[in-house]
C-alpha positions in Angstrom: 185.7 30.9 -17.4 187.2 34.2 -15.8 184.4 36.5 -13.9 184.6 40.6 -13.3 182.7 42.4 -10.7 181.4 46.0 -11.7 178.7 48.0 -10.8 177.4 45.1 -8.6 176.8 43.2 -11.7 178.8 40.5 -12.7 180.5 40.0 -16.5 182.3 37.4 -18.3 185.8 37.6 -19.5 187.8 35.9 -22.5 189.4 33.0 -20.9 193.0 33.6 -22.8 194.9 36.7 -20.8 195.7 37.5 -24.5 192.4 37.9 -25.3 191.6 40.0 -21.9 194.7 42.3 -21.9 193.8 43.4 -25.5 190.3 43.4 -24.1 190.8 46.0 -20.9 193.2 48.1 -22.9 191.0 48.8 -26.0 188.3 49.3 -23.7 190.4 52.2 -22.0 191.0 54.0 -24.9 187.3 53.8 -25.6 186.8 55.5 -22.1 189.1 58.3 -23.9 186.8 59.0 -26.8 184.0 59.7 -24.1 182.5 62.6 -26.0 181.5 60.1 -29.2 177.5 58.9 -28.3 178.4 55.5 -28.2 181.3 54.8 -26.5 181.9 56.7 -22.9 183.4 57.4 -20.1 182.0 53.8 -18.4 184.4 52.2 -20.6 187.8 52.8 -19.0 186.5 51.4 -15.4 185.4 48.6 -17.1 188.7 48.2 -18.8 190.8 48.4 -15.8 188.9 45.9 -13.8 189.6 43.5 -16.8 192.9 44.5 -16.7 192.9 43.8 -13.6 192.4 40.0 -13.5 196.1 39.5 -14.7 198.1 42.6 -13.6 198.8 43.0 -10.3 199.5 46.6 -9.8 196.1 47.2 -11.6 194.2 44.5 -9.0 196.2 46.8 -6.1 194.9 49.9 -8.1 191.3 48.7 -8.5 191.3 47.0 -5.1 192.6 50.1 -2.8 189.9 52.5 -5.2 187.4 50.3 -4.9 187.8 50.4 -0.6 187.9 54.2 -1.2 184.9 54.4 -2.9 183.2 52.3 -0.6 183.8 54.2 2.5 183.3 57.5 0.4 179.9 55.8 -0.1 179.3 55.1 3.3 180.3 58.2 4.7 177.5 60.3 2.1 175.0 57.4 1.2 174.8 54.4 3.5 171.7 52.8 1.7 173.5 53.5 -1.8 176.4 51.5 -0.7 174.5 48.7 0.6 172.7 48.4 -2.9 176.4 48.5 -4.5 177.6 45.3 -2.1 179.4 47.2 0.2 179.6 45.6 4.3 179.2 48.0 7.0 182.4 50.1 7.3 185.4 48.4 9.4 186.3 51.2 11.4 182.6 51.1 13.1 182.1 55.1 11.3 178.6 55.9 9.7 
């Protein structure tokens, strides 16, 4: 069963590619309803993570965003970056 890492957690996703794409699209659409009590903005990045399992352009976007967020965290809060599983920056800056 495929897994997606999201905010330091590993989440199981459905085995069928059609179900994964449908789930990813529904999560993204639910993320746009952030003002409702149960659904929220957290659904938007989770939907992108689920879609990235099957769609290479989304996978490239997610990986690029992950690297940029990790670098930004290392610059501002290195302890938080280590907590989320980002290693040391490759350029040696702290």
